[in-house]
C-alpha positions, 0 to 999 in steps of 0.5 A, a space after each residue: 495508473 504507473 503509465 499515467 503518471 509517467 506520461 505526465 512527468 509524476 513519479 509512481 511509488 509501488 509497494 515494495 513489499 513481498 507477500 509474508 503469510 507470517 506477518 500478512 503484509 501484502 497478502 493480496 499480492 499487490 505491487 502496483 500499490 496498496 490494497 486492503 481487504 475486509 470480510 463482507 458484513 451486511 450489519 450495518 457495522 463498520 468494515 473491519 480491515 484485516 490486521 496485514 493490510 493495514 500493516 502493508 498501508 503503514 510500511 507503504 506510508 514509510 515509504 513514501 516518507 523515506 522517498 519524500 526526504 530524500 528527494 527533498 533533501 537534493 
């Protein structure tokens, strides 16, 4: 996806957070973007996403907002 973005003059924003076992941030070790995982549950109950994955997504959203603010100020 990053190569495709480059080919079409788009900007790819990767995840910048290193894996942190204490907080669970980026526990799956993805740096091209954010990944989340839930435990398999065949009961039909809604999926429960890991709290570290949710924190990773929140931090990524903050990163995107900061970049958008920098770009709009230029």
